[in-house]
Structures are given as C-alpha cells and as structure tokens.
N, C-alpha and C positions, 0 to 999 in steps of 0.2 A: 418582355420577350427576348431582349438582348441577353439578359442574365440567364434565362432558361436555356438559351442556345449555348452559352459559354459553359454552363455547368454540364450540359450533355456532352459537349465536345471533349471536356476534360475528363468526364467519366469514361467515355469511350476509349480515349487515348490511354488512360490508366489501366483499363482492362486489357487492352491489346499489349501494352508494354509488359505488364506482369505475366501475361501468358507467354510472350516471347522469351522472357527471362527464365521462366520455369521450363519452357521447352529446351532452351539452350543448356540449362543446368542439367536436365535429364540426359541430353545427348552427350554431354561431356562427363558423364559419370564414370569415374575411374574404376568402380567396383562392379560394373555390369557383368553379367554372366556371359561367357564366351564358349563356343564349341571347341573341342580339342584341336582341330586344324588351326583355328585362330590362335589358341594358346601356344601351339608350336611355332607358328609363323612370328609371333610377337617375341618369343624367347630364344629361338635358335641361335641368334648372334651372341647372346650372353652366356650360353651353355657351351662349355669348353672341354677339350680333351687334355687330360694331364698324363704325363709320363714321369715316373720316378726311377732313377737308376742308381743302384748301389754297386760300388766296386771296392775290392779289397784283395790283399794278398793272402792266400790260404796255404796251409801246410797240412798234409794228410798222410796217414800210413796206408800201405797196401794191405788189403784185408785178405784173410784166409779163413777157412772153415775149421772150427774146432772139431776135428774128426773123432776124438775120444768121446766128447759129449754126444755127438750124433750117433755113434755106435752104441752107447749105453741106452739111448732112447730106442734104437731099433731092437736091441735085445729085450727090452721091456715089453715091446709090442709082441714079439714072438712068444715070450714066456707067458704072457697073459692071453695068448691065442687071439689077439685082436687082428692079426694078419696071419694068413696061412700060406702065402706064395710071394714070389719075388716082385711081381707087378704091384701087388697091394702094398708091399713094403716100400717101394720107390715112391709111390703116391703118398703114403703116410709121411715118409721123411721130408718130401718136398713141401707138404702142407705144414709141417712143423717149422721148417726153415722160413716159410712165408709168414707164418703167424708169430713167430718169436725170433726175428732176425738178431736181436741183441744177445741172445744166448748162444749163438753159434758162429757168427761172424766176429772174428777177433783181429786186432791189429798185428802186423808184423814189425820187425825192426826197420824195415825199409820205408823211408819217408820221401815224399815228393812235395815240391812247392810250385805254385803258379798264380798268376793273376786271374782273378775271377770277377765276373760281372753278372748281375741279374737285374730285372726290372719288372715293373707292373704298370699297366694302363688303368686309368680310372676317369671319372668325370668330375666336373666342378661348375660353379656359376659365379659370375661377376656381380658384385652388389654395389660398387661405386665406380664412376667413370674414370677415376684415377688409379684403378687397378686392384682394389681389395676383392678377394674371392673366397669362396667357401667350398670345402670338400670334406671327405672323411679322413680321419687320422690315419687309418690303415693304408690310404693311398700314398702317404708321404712318410710313414713311420713303420718300422718293423723291429720287433725285439730280437735279440741276438740268436736265440735258438731257431727262430723261423728263418732269419737271414742266413744262417749256416746251411740250413736245409735247401733254401733257394739257390745259394751259391753252388752247393754240391750238385743240384739238379742240372744246372747249366754248364758248369765247368767240368764235371766228372762224367758226362754222358759217355764219352769214349771209353773211359776206364770201366764203367759199369757194363758196357757191352762186352768188353774183353773178359770181365769176370763171369758173365753168364755163359759165354762160349766155353770157358774153362770148366764151369760147373757141369754143363751138358756132356763134355768129354769125360769127366770123372764119373758121372752117373751112367753114362751110356744111354742117355735118355734125352730126347728132344722135347723141349718145352713148347706147349701151345702158346698162342698169342696172348691169351688171358693170363697164363702162368708166367710168361715173360714180363708182361706189364707189372704183375705183382712182385716178381723177383726184383725188377728194377727199383720199385719203391722201397722194397726191403733193404737193398744195398745202399741206396741214397740215404735212408734213414740211419744206417750203420755208419757210413762215412761222416755224416753230419755230426754224429755223436763224438767221433775221435778227432775230427779236424780242428785246427786252431786258425783263428782269423786275426789279421791285423786291423788297425783302426779303419773302419769303412769310410768311404767318401760318398756323400749323397748329393745328388743333383736332380731337381725337378724342373720340367719344362711344361709350359702351358701352350697348347696349340689351338688357334681359333681360325675359322675360315677367313681367308683374305681374298676379296673379289678384285682380281687383276684383269683389266680390259684385255679381251682376246684370249685369256687363259683360264676362264671359268674360276671356280672356287679352289683355292690352293691353301696349304697350311703354312703358318709361320710360327716357329717356336719362340717363346719368350721365357727367360729365366725367372724362376719363382723363389721368393723369399718366404721362409716360414715365420709367421708372426706368433701364433699360439696354437698348440697342438694338444688334444686330449689323448686318451688311451684307445687303442683299437677295441672293438667289441669283445667282451661285454661291458667295457668302459664307455664313457661318453665319447663317442667315435666322431669327433669334430675337429677340423683343422681350419684356421684362419690364415690365409696366405696373401701374398702381395706381389704384383708385377708392376714395373714402371711403364706408365702409359697415360694418355689423355684422350678424352672423348671416346672411351671404350663403351661398348654395348653393356647394358646392365639388366638385371631381372629384379623384380620387386618381392620383398619379403611380406608375408601375410601372417595372420594369427591362427595358430593350430588349435587354440582352445575353443573356437567357435565351430570347428569341423565336427560333424556328426557321422554316426554309422550310416553307410549308404551314400554318403556324399562322393562325388567324383574324385578320383586320385589319378592325376595325369603325370606320367614320368617322361623325362627327356634325358638322354644319356648316350653313351658310346659302348653298347654291349659288344664284347669281343666276337661273339658268334655272328654278329651282323656287320661289325666294322671291319673285321679282318677275316671274313669267311673266305676260304680258298676257292670257293665256287664263283664268287663274284670278281669282277675286274679289280685288281689291286692298284687303284688309282686314287690320287688325293681327292678327286671330285666325289668319290664315294665315302670319304671319311667326313660324315656329317651326323648330327644327333638323330637317334631313332625315337619315335613316339610310341608309347604304349599307354593304354587306357584301362582303368579299373575303378574300384570303389574302396572306400575305407571299410575295413571289416571290424575294427575295434582298437583297443589299447591293451598292451601287456606291460607288466611291471618287470624291471630289470633288477639285478642283484643289488645295485647301489641305491635302490629306492626311488628310481625315476622311471618314467614310462616311455615306451616306444609306440608308434602308430603301426597297426597291422593293416595291410592292404592286400588285395588280390591282383594288383597290377603286376604284370610280368616284369621282372628284373633278373639280371644275371651278372656274371663277372664282366666288369667294365662299366656297369651302371653305378657302381659304388661312388658315392660323392656327388651324384647328379641331383637335380632339383625335382621335387614332387610338388605338383601344382594343384590348387583347388580350382573350382569352376570359374573364378574370376582371373585366372592366370597369375596368381600370387603363390610364392613358395611357402609351403607349410611343413616341408620336412626334407630330409636328405635321404635318399635311397641308400640303404646301408648293408643289410644282409638278408639272406633268404633262408629257406628250410631244406633239409635233406634227411636222408636215412642211409644206413649201411646196408648194402646188398649182401644178404646172407650167403649167396652162392659164390659171388665174385670177391666179396670183401671190399668193394669199391664204394666210395661215398657218392650218392646220386642225389641231385637236386629234386625237390618236390615243388612245383610251381603252384601259385595260388595262396601261398602263405609267406608273405615277405614283409619286411619291417623297414621303417624309416625313423631316424632321429628327428623329433619335432622341432620346430623353430623356437619353442620355449627354451630348449637347451642351447640352441644356436645363439640366442640373444644373450645368454649368460657369458658365453665366450666373447661375444662382440663387446659387451659392456666392460669385461675385464681387459680387453685389448684396446678400449677407447676408440672403437671403429663404429662409424654411424652410417648405416646403409642409406642410399639416396639414389633415386632414379636419375639417370643422366639426361640433360637437355637434348642431346642428340638422339637418345633412345625415344624420347617423346616425339621428336620429329619423324623418326623411322616408323613409329606406330601410326602416326597420322597418314604417312605414305602407304602403309599396308592397308589401312582402312579405305583409302581412295582406290587402291588397286583392287581390293575385294569388291568394291562397289562399281567396278568397271569404269572409273574415271581415270583412264590410263594416261591421258596427257598431264593431268594435275599430279598424278602419282609419279610420273617420270620426272617432272620438275622437282618434286619434293625429294625423291631419291637422289637427284643430282645435288641438291643442297646438302644432304647427309654426306654424299661422297666428297664434295669440296671441303667439307669440314674434317673429314677423316677418310682418306682414300683407301684405308684398310678396313673399313666397316664391313663386316661379313655379309654376303649374299646380296649386296646392293647392286652390284654390276649385273648379276643374273637378273634381278628384278627390273632393272632399266631396260635390258635387252628384251625381256618378256613384254614390257609395257610398249615398247616400240613395235614389236611384232603384232601385238593386239591392235594398236593404232593403225598400222598398215592394213590390217585385215578388216577395218571398218567396224571394230567392236567398241570403240570408245564412245562413252555416253557424255552427258553434260559434265563439264568440268567444275561446275559450281560446288564449292565445298559444303553447301547446305543440302543435306540429304533430302530425298523425296518425302520421307516420313516427316521430317521437320517442316517442310513446306506445307504438307497436309494439315499439320497441327496449327501452323500460323494461319492458314486459310479458315479453319474452323473457328479459331479465336476471333478473327476479323468479323466473320458473319455473326457470331454470338454477340460480340461487343457492339456491332452496329445495330443488331435487333434490340438490345437493351437500351441503347441510346434513343431509338425511335419510340419504344414503349415509354420511356421517361418523358419525351416531348409530348406525347399523346395524352398520357394519364395525368400528369401534373396540372395542366390547365383545367381539366375537368374536375379534379379534386378541389381546386381553388374555387371554382364556380359553385360546387356543391357546398363547400364550407361557408361561403358568403351567404348562400340562400338558406342555410339551415340555422342561422343565428336568430333567435327570437328576442322577446322583450328582455331587458336587463342583460343582454349579451349571452343568455342561456340558450343552448340548442333545443330544438324541438318545436318552438313556436315561431311560425314564419310570418314576417311582416307582409301586409298586402303590397302587391307589386304596383297597384294603381296609385299609391300615395308616396311618391318619392319624398325623401327628407332633404330639405335644404337648410344648411347650417346658417345661423345668423351671421350677418357680416357687419362688423363694427366700422363706423366711419373712420376714415383715415385723415389724420391731421397733418398738414404739411410741416416740414421742419422749420424751426425758427432759427435764423442765423444771427446769434448774438454771442461771439466767442468770449467777450470780456465778462459777461455776467451769467450766472446760472439761470437757465430758463425756468419760467414758472409754468407749471402744468395747468392746463385749462380746466374749467369745471367739467365734471363728467356729464356727458350728454344724457338727455332724458332717455329712460328705457323705453324702447318701442314695444307696443303690444304685438306679440307673435301672431302670425296668421293661424287661423284654426287648422288643427291637425287632426285627421280622422283617427279614431281609436282602433286598435292600439298602434301607436307610432313610435319609431325609434329616434330619439333625439340625440344626436352626437354630442359627446362631452366637449366642454370647452377646456377645462383644466384638470378634470379627473373623470373617472369612469362614471357612466350614467347610473343612477339608482335603479333598483329593480322595477319601480313603478313608473308609468308614463309621466313625463314632466309637463306640468300645466303651463308654466310660464318660464321664461329664461331671461336672465340679465345679460345685457350686452357687455362685452369686455370693455375695460377702461380704455380711453383714448391713448394713442401712443404718445410717448414723451417726445419733446423736440429732438430732432436728429434721427428718429427711428421711423421706419416705414413698416407697417404690418403687411405681410404677404397674404394674398387671398387664399392660397392653397397651403395652409400650415396645419392641416389635420390629416391623420392616417386614413387613407381611402378604405382600409380593411376594418379597423376597429374604432376609428373616430378619435383616437388619442391625439392631443395637441402636440405638435412636434417643435423641437428647438430649431432655430434657424440653420444651425450647422450640422443637424443630424443627417446621417445617411441611412439609418435604420430606425424603425419604430421601437421605442424603448419598452413598449408593452407587448406587442405581438411579433416583433422582429422583422416585419416586412421591409424590404428595401424601398427607399424613397425614390 
C-alpha cells in the first residue's frame, strides 16, 4: 500500500510539473502573434527619426532665355498653322519652356557663389543596445546630380522667384499657380545643370523620444556614424549606421523567407505628411512614429537579380528606412519606395498608394554579415516588453514598478515616463487589477492540470489494487491463466524444521542428517503447490520433499516465498526475481 501511494504521488507531481512547465513555455513564447497596437507599443522606442544634412559652397551663373531659339520655335508654329492667334502662341511657347528647359535657359557670364544646405528626413530602427541601427541608403547618401538639384532647390529659391517675375514681365503674361510651380522646377533643373559644387559635408543625426519627467516626450539628437552603405534604389538600398549609446531600445529582426502573400505587413515610421503637417501643433510631443497596417502582396525582381517585397501598407516620404513588421513584431523588411505616375495634364509626379516596396531582411543580413554586426535584443528592451504586457493586462502597479526599473537603468528610454504617469493615473482611478505576474489564463491552465493530474492519481489508486486481485484469482494450474483454484482449499507451503546454530568457531560444523520427509497432508484436486526452488510443473504435485535443514549459523525465515507467484526468495532480495513484485 505504501509503495502504491508513493508511485501515485510521484505520478501526480510529475504530471502537474510537466503541465506547468509547458504552460510557462507557451506563455513565454517570443514568436506569438500580436495585434498591430501591441507591435507598435513594443517597437516605438526602437524606431527612430533620422535627419541628414548636406552643406557645400555652390557657384552658379545667372540664367537667361535663348530668345533666338524660342523665336524660331514660334515661327515654326505659325508656319505650320499650329497656332493662329497670339494667346495660343504664348501658351505654346510657355509649354515648350516647361517641357524642354535645357534648350532655352542658357548661362550668362555673370556668376554668383553662396553657401548652400539641404537635408532629408527618414526613419530607422536600432538592432543592438549599443547603438547599431538600420535605414535606407538614400536617407544618408545622395549622388552628385541629385545633390546639386536639392541644393539649388533650397539655396536658389529667391533667385528662381526673381527669374519668374522677369519672365512674366517679358511675356506680358501672368502664370497660373500650376504654371508657376512647373516653371520653378524647370529653372531649378537648369541651374543644377550649370552650377559647380565644392566638397559637400554630410552630417546625420538620430532622434529618439526621451521621456523627461514633467516635460513629456521630447527629442534628443545623437550623431550618426556610417558603417556600410549600399546604393539608393534601384540598388540595394541599405545602410548600417552606429550611434554611441548603452541600454538603447532595440527591435528584433525576423525571417522574410517565411512570409507569405496575405500575411500582415505593419509599418512604423515618420512620414512627413503626418510628422510635420502644418495643420497639427508643431511640438516635439507630436514627433512620434506613425503606425500603418496592410498585407504582403507579393515579390518583385529588381534589376540586380534580387527581390523586393510588395505590400499595400501605406508609406510615403519620411517612411524610408523604417521597419516593416510581421505578425510577431519582427522586422522582415525596410520600407523603401512607393509607386507613382506622371500626371499628363500637370506634368507632376503623383504617388499611387497601395503598391509599395520593402527591402527584405535577407538583403539586410548580407550587409550585417559584411559589417560584422550581430543583431541582439537588449535586456532593457525585454524588461520594457514585460512592463508593456503588465500595463495592457491592467496590472498597473506591477507595470509602474517595472517601468521605473527601466527608467533607472536608462533615464532616456523613450515613452517610459509617459507610461509611468498613465499607470499612476489608472491606479488612482481604481482600475488596477491583481499585480501577480501570472496571467489569469495561466492560472486557469494550472488549475485544469491539477484537476486532471489528481483524477489520474485517484484512478491509479483505485484500479491497480483491483487489477492485482484479478490477476491473482485468474492463475490456474501450472501458473497458466484461465483455470481457477478452489477458494475453499488454501495452499499451505511446507515448513522445514529449523536447526539452531552450533557455536564452534574453531572447527567447521558438520551438517546433521537430513530429516525424514514428512507425508504431505491430502490436498483437494486440483491444488496449486507453491514451488520451493523452481517453478511448479504443470501437473499437480503428489508429494513434496522438505528442504534440507539449515547449516549451522543459518536460520531459515518462515516467509521466504513470493506471495504472488510462490518463487523462493533470496534473503537480501527486495523484489521477486520471477514476477518483480516488491517484497
């Protein structure tokens, strides 16, 4: 009975322990699916705003219109009767200037020089807590032709306005808003063709939200070092960057090769139309990443023989370099470029949403390997995620304490102060639930395991004794099942006489003569005779020989037979050598 209870208790404890371990392993699964708000809350701190500024000294000539070329074009129009009046002629000449500025805007001998500066905003994400981050190459790199155009756009805006005013005066014709915009682009293109540029200086800053008590979320710029940069699209548009820091928030890289069409595609970033929209308050508290949600549409091949991921997730200028997440909150791509088309009426390039593209992490990993950079989730980020989980489950007291641990380790960890203040407000409003870190779901799982384990233990205790009784009753003659011995004729094993030990240490004792063999008592047929030194033969035993008397110094025990099968037992045995029953 003692052994049966011990085995049952151990079985029950093992079942419960395995169930708890499995439940804990499931609750700690790092790759569980998350809804988009949870993905955003987990990864906002590690999604950063990048600003790159280029500065250089430029020299450019004052432009003039090649009037001879323009006059020849006008005469050709009249001679071919493509225009028949003055208004149509002005409109045709203006259209020609806008469509072919290089043919009519020519440099004069008058040159001017000035310092020029231009910049872009983009997004990025941190992959190690000591400051390695990823973005697009075009956020930090620009070829000379494009840089000249951007410098002309910012530095020569005043000159371009003067040129348009002079043009309107010469034509005697006021340009519409649309025509003015197109003429500005044409003049900037012409100036960028003729200007010369000194060696440009490039500086990149990373901005991440810094939670300052009493001041909300503000931004702090950190200088960025370029580690490895690819080529802007259609090249492999990847940049590996570095800032100096410790305990920085991180995001986790995932595997894009397992992503299928229709899977969620969740983007975080700093689109300019939302981040710097003139209609919203221009405060640093509004400079935070925006969440957009869509799905994977497919993959497309690039000119270099590699593939990009196509998504219908909305992205625009400013999203470049930002993370694209899967349903588990892992980065599977870098949001890189969108689609557009030329407006045939205005000539302007217009974005077409729903057809956007991301550089997959497969390509990112190539750059990381070449740069010997190894992504790793920061320990402080793990703690922050635990705090977010507690907060979302309304365990505000525990969440507040956990957020404070994060803040003590890094008082610049983004959004933590805001979440501490929200936790306190919810506690004061009586919304705080149990602060136990074990979720209600886990407690329910453990309860079920305890009930099931206990039930199994009870069944074990009830069924096993009955099985043993049945087994004992079902053993017939010769130990074969099926023939049952009469219950009215119990079998008594022969007992050999016990000879007391002889105490003569100096000489070897002489064994006494064997005792005469007694006649066994009549046994009703069929009767099971327990074996003495070997298994009983299949037929009933007519007579039995008593065992030899014990040698001096040895005492035969009365209970040296197995109560289940009758096998003779060794004095030191703990289990029957035949049937395995505990002694």
